C-alpha positions in Angstrom: -17.6 -12.9 3.9 -19.1 -10.1 6.4 -20.4 -12.9 8.7 -16.7 -14.6 9.0 -15.5 -10.9 9.5 -18.4 -10.1 12.2 -17.2 -13.5 14.0 -13.3 -12.7 14.0 -14.4 -9.3 15.4 -16.5 -11.0 17.7 -13.3 -13.5 18.6 -10.9 -10.8 19.2 -12.9 -8.3 21.3 -12.6 -11.8 23.4 -9.1 -12.0 23.5 -7.4 -10.3 26.5 -5.9 -7.1 26.1 -2.0 -8.4 25.3 -3.0 -10.5 22.8 -5.2 -7.7 21.1 -2.0 -5.7 20.9 0.3 -8.8 19.5 -2.4 -9.3 16.5 -2.3 -5.5 16.0 1.4 -5.6 16.1 1.3 -8.9 13.3 -1.6 -7.3 11.4 0.5 -3.6 10.9 3.3 -5.7 10.3 2.1 -8.1 7.4 0.3 -4.7 6.1 3.8 -3.0 6.1 5.6 -6.0 4.3 1.9 -6.5 1.8 2.5 -2.2 1.0 6.5 -2.7 0.5 6.0 -5.7 -2.0 3.7 -3.7 -4.1 6.2 -0.9 -4.1 8.7 -3.0 -5.3 6.6 -4.8 -7.2 6.2 -0.9 -8.9 10.0 0.0 -8.8 10.3 -3.2 -10.8 7.4 -2.5 -13.5 8.5 1.1 -14.0 12.3 0.4 -14.5 11.7 -2.5 -17.1 9.2 0.3 -19.0 12.5 2.6 -18.9 14.4 -0.1 -20.0 11.8 -1.1 -22.5 12.1 2.6 -23.9 8.3 3.1 -22.6 8.5 5.9 -20.5 9.3 9.1 -21.6 12.2 11.4 -20.2 10.4 14.8 -18.3 12.0 17.2 -15.9 11.3 17.5 -12.4 9.5 20.6 -12.6 7.5 18.8 -15.4 6.5 15.9 -13.5 5.8 18.6 -10.3 3.5 20.5 -12.9 1.7 17.5 -13.4 1.3 16.0 -10.0 -0.3 19.4 -9.2 -2.8 19.9 -12.1 -3.6 16.1 -10.8 -4.2 17.1 -7.3 -6.5 20.0 -8.8 -8.4 17.9 -10.2 -9.6 15.8 -7.8 
């Protein structure tokens, strides 16, 4: 895989700057779409868990405190 990646990078470096820009825009768009699909999948999983009664109801302040504690642990 590394060799293939290095070959791809070498090939991209040989492209004219305009084509490199087009490729960069394409890659960015693909990554954005992939992330949107991931977020939608996570949201759907969360809704299904909520509907199945698998999520506990918490206040916003409890969730914020939990996030702060989680950030401090890292």
